C-alpha positions in Angstrom: 109.0 169.9 68.7 109.8 166.3 67.8 106.5 164.7 68.5 103.2 164.8 66.9 99.8 165.1 68.5 98.0 161.9 69.4 95.1 159.7 68.2 92.9 158.3 70.9 92.8 154.5 70.5 90.9 153.0 73.4 89.6 153.7 76.9 89.4 151.0 79.5 87.0 152.0 82.4 86.8 150.6 85.9 84.7 151.7 88.8 87.0 154.4 90.0 89.6 155.1 87.3 90.4 154.7 83.7 93.4 154.2 81.4 93.3 156.1 78.1 95.7 154.7 75.5 96.9 157.0 72.8 99.1 156.7 69.8 102.0 159.2 69.4 104.6 159.8 66.7 108.2 160.1 67.9 111.0 161.5 65.8 114.0 159.2 65.8 117.6 159.4 64.5 118.9 157.5 61.6 120.7 154.2 62.5 123.8 155.4 60.7 125.4 158.7 61.6 127.2 160.5 58.7 129.8 163.1 59.4 128.5 166.7 59.6 130.1 167.7 56.3 128.1 165.1 54.3 125.5 167.3 52.4 125.1 165.5 49.1 124.5 161.7 48.8 124.6 159.4 45.8 122.5 156.2 45.6 124.3 153.5 43.6 123.3 150.1 42.3 126.3 147.9 42.7 124.4 144.6 42.6 124.1 142.2 39.7 120.6 141.2 38.6 120.0 137.4 39.0 119.1 135.4 35.8 115.5 135.2 34.8 115.3 131.5 35.7 117.0 131.8 39.1 115.1 132.1 42.4 111.6 131.5 41.0 109.6 128.4 42.0 106.1 128.1 40.4 103.8 125.2 41.3 100.5 124.9 39.5 98.2 122.4 41.3 101.2 120.8 42.8 103.3 120.5 39.6 106.4 122.5 39.3 106.5 124.6 36.1 109.8 124.7 34.3 108.9 127.8 32.3 109.0 130.1 35.3 110.8 133.3 34.5 111.1 136.7 36.2 113.4 139.7 35.4 115.1 141.2 38.4 117.0 144.1 36.8 114.2 146.6 37.1 113.6 145.5 40.7 117.2 146.6 41.5 116.6 150.0 40.0 113.3 150.3 41.8 114.9 149.6 45.1 117.5 152.3 44.5 114.9 154.8 43.3 112.4 154.3 46.0 115.0 154.7 48.7 116.4 157.8 47.0 113.0 159.4 46.8 112.2 158.8 50.4 115.6 160.1 51.6 115.2 163.2 49.4 111.8 163.8 51.0 113.3 164.1 54.4 114.8 167.6 55.1 118.2 166.2 56.1 120.6 166.1 53.2 120.9 169.0 50.9 120.7 166.8 47.8 120.2 163.1 46.9 121.3 161.8 43.5 120.6 158.5 41.8 123.4 157.1 39.7 122.2 156.4 36.2 124.2 153.3 35.5 124.9 150.0 37.3 128.4 150.0 38.5 129.3 146.3 38.1 129.6 144.6 34.7 130.3 141.1 35.9 127.7 138.3 36.0 128.4 137.1 39.5 125.0 137.9 41.0 125.6 135.8 44.1 128.7 137.8 45.0 128.6 140.5 47.6 131.2 142.9 46.2 132.1 146.1 48.0 132.9 149.3 46.2 136.7 149.9 46.3 138.1 153.1 47.8 139.1 154.2 44.3 135.6 153.6 42.9 134.0 155.6 45.8 136.3 158.6 45.2 135.7 158.5 41.5 131.9 158.3 41.8 131.9 161.2 44.4 134.1 163.3 42.2 132.1 162.6 39.1 128.8 163.5 40.8 129.9 166.1 43.3 128.6 164.1 46.2 130.0 163.6 49.7 128.9 160.0 50.4 127.5 156.9 48.7 124.7 154.5 49.7 125.1 151.4 47.6 123.1 148.2 47.1 126.0 145.8 46.9 123.9 142.7 46.6 120.1 142.2 46.3 118.6 138.7 45.7 115.0 137.6 45.4 113.5 134.1 46.0 109.9 134.0 44.7 107.6 131.1 45.4 104.2 131.0 43.6 101.6 128.3 44.4 98.2 127.8 42.9 95.9 125.3 44.4 92.3 124.2 43.5 89.3 124.1 45.8 85.9 122.5 45.2 83.5 123.9 42.6 86.4 125.2 40.5 87.6 127.9 42.8 91.4 128.5 43.0 93.7 130.2 45.4 97.1 131.8 44.5 99.9 132.8 46.8 103.1 134.6 46.0 105.9 135.1 48.5 109.1 137.0 47.7 112.0 136.7 50.1 114.6 139.4 49.8 118.2 139.2 51.0 121.1 141.6 50.4 123.5 144.1 51.7 123.5 147.9 51.5 126.5 149.9 52.5 127.4 153.5 53.2 130.7 154.8 51.9 132.8 157.9 52.3 135.5 159.0 49.9 137.8 159.7 52.9 137.7 156.1 54.2 139.2 152.9 52.9 136.5 150.8 54.4 132.7 151.3 54.4 131.1 153.5 57.0 128.4 150.9 57.8 126.6 147.9 56.4 122.9 147.0 56.5 121.9 143.4 56.1 118.6 142.8 54.4 116.3 139.8 55.2 112.7 140.5 54.6 109.7 139.3 52.5 106.4 140.4 50.9 103.4 138.2 50.3 100.2 138.1 48.2 97.2 135.8 48.5 94.1 135.9 46.3 91.0 133.7 45.6 89.2 133.5 42.3 86.6 131.5 40.5 89.0 130.4 37.8 92.7 130.6 36.7 92.1 133.5 34.2 90.5 135.6 36.9 93.2 134.8 39.4 95.9 136.0 37.0 94.2 139.5 37.0 94.4 139.6 40.8 98.0 138.4 41.3 100.9 140.5 40.1 103.0 139.3 37.1 106.3 137.7 38.2 108.4 140.6 37.1 106.0 143.1 38.7 106.1 141.1 42.0 109.9 141.4 42.0 109.6 145.2 41.3 107.1 145.6 44.1 109.5 143.7 46.4 112.3 146.0 45.3 110.2 149.1 46.0 109.2 147.7 49.4 112.8 147.0 50.5 114.0 150.4 49.3 111.3 152.0 51.4 111.9 149.8 54.4 115.6 150.4 54.8 115.4 154.2 54.4 115.2 154.8 58.2 118.7 153.5 58.5 120.0 156.6 56.7 117.7 159.5 57.7 115.8 160.6 60.8 112.2 159.3 60.7 108.9 159.1 62.5 107.8 156.0 64.4 104.4 155.2 66.0 104.3 154.4 69.7 101.7 153.9 72.4 101.3 155.9 75.6 98.5 156.4 78.1 97.1 158.7 80.7 95.0 158.0 83.8 91.5 159.2 84.5 89.5 159.1 87.7 86.5 160.1 89.6 85.9 163.7 90.7 85.6 166.9 88.8 89.3 167.6 88.4 90.0 164.2 86.9 87.1 164.5 84.5 88.1 168.0 83.5 91.7 166.9 82.9 90.6 164.0 80.8 88.3 166.2 78.7 91.1 168.6 78.1 93.5 165.8 77.2 90.9 164.3 74.8 90.7 167.7 73.0 94.5 168.2 72.8 94.5 170.9 75.4 97.4 169.4 77.4 98.3 172.6 79.1 94.9 172.8 80.9 95.0 169.1 81.6 98.4 169.4 83.2 97.3 172.2 85.5 94.6 169.9 87.0 97.0 166.9 87.2 99.5 169.1 89.0 96.9 170.2 91.5 95.9 166.6 92.1 99.5 165.5 92.7 100.2 168.3 95.2 96.9 168.3 97.0 95.6 164.7 97.1 96.0 162.6 100.2 95.5 159.4 98.1 98.8 157.9 97.0 97.2 156.3 93.9 95.8 159.6 92.7 99.3 161.2 93.2 101.0 158.3 91.3 98.5 158.6 88.4 98.8 162.3 88.3 102.6 162.1 88.2 102.4 159.6 85.3 100.1 161.9 83.5 102.4 164.9 84.0 105.2 162.8 82.6 103.2 162.4 79.4 102.5 166.1 79.3 106.2 166.9 79.4 107.0 164.2 76.8 104.4 165.8 74.5 106.3 169.1 74.9 109.6 167.2 74.2 110.9 168.0 77.7 112.2 164.5 78.1 114.2 164.9 81.3 111.2 166.4 83.1 109.1 163.6 81.7 111.5 161.0 83.1 111.5 162.7 86.5 107.7 162.7 86.8 107.6 159.1 85.6 110.1 158.2 88.3 107.9 159.8 90.9 105.0 157.7 89.8 107.0 154.5 89.8 108.4 155.2 93.2 104.9 155.5 94.7 103.7 152.3 93.0 106.8 150.4 94.0 106.6 151.5 97.6 102.9 150.8 98.1 102.3 147.8 95.7 105.8 146.3 95.2 107.8 145.7 92.0 105.6 142.9 90.7 102.4 144.9 90.6 101.0 145.5 87.1 100.9 149.3 87.5 104.4 149.3 88.9 105.5 147.3 85.8 103.6 149.7 83.5 105.5 152.7 85.0 108.8 150.8 84.7 108.0 150.2 81.0 107.3 153.9 80.5 110.6 154.9 82.3 112.4 152.5 79.9 110.7 154.2 76.9 111.7 157.6 78.1 115.3 156.5 78.8 115.5 155.3 75.2 114.1 158.5 73.9 116.7 160.5 75.9 119.4 158.4 74.3 118.0 158.8 70.9 117.5 162.5 71.3 121.3 162.9 71.9 122.0 161.0 68.7 119.4 163.0 66.8 120.9 166.3 67.9 124.3 165.0 66.9 123.0 164.2 63.4 121.5 167.6 63.0 124.7 169.3 64.3 123.1 170.6 67.5 124.8 170.8 70.9 
């Protein structure tokens, strides 16, 4: 089953019905699909660390400090290591290795330099791996500002902007399999009664870059392995004993019993709204059981009732249209996920 149980978030009650919003986790494929024979992956640092005095602006009470320095070499390693650990934690590849040395020896840190086909083959042969994930460029722009308030209080802010390129390589291809462009940032803000105290709260410049490296390594991992994502769903409640029983069962994770009552309401109610809501709830039940085609069919039944009775612009019609779109996307992703796991 590729979906976790839910957490009840909020209930919105009206005189005769309710919408209960829940959070679910859906299992999604990696953005990049490797060939089925790729079992062992090598993480490589092919980027050049920027100089200590590059990409760091520090203003103290409005005055730029010309002594600002921050080392980025450890941040590059941290990006590779954090990504490698997370990829290894996912039961997808048989093994994930981290290459012990930086590949490039030049000092052109601004240059995005791909691994050559020869380098890819050599690295794979040396390590016994089938594919390479390489940071080909990783740059940091850090801005630190400290300002004064009344009565001696100070505020410090650090923003690290991260740009770069990560590529996937195969030894059987002359060109990269895929490229991921990085454009992200991390931010810190702290208040203190004086400068000395503030320095305890804010990270040191080099540590700020390392934290940014770990963050970006973690953040791009879903591009390479299947992963969980949080989404929001809902189910309808209503007046009457069957509605209340169904909601109670749903709230206690007993979806099977809830579905039996929703099915009875759909087939036996003369009220079109009750039938539409019951159909929508049954769609959620089937989605919870990873029966996505059945879920889409029931969501369509609900949408058709709302659209026929209330029109396409009605808020409930639009809500069901949104749900159908989410299920359509999940069906598409399920096909890709099965392909990545080698399933028919």
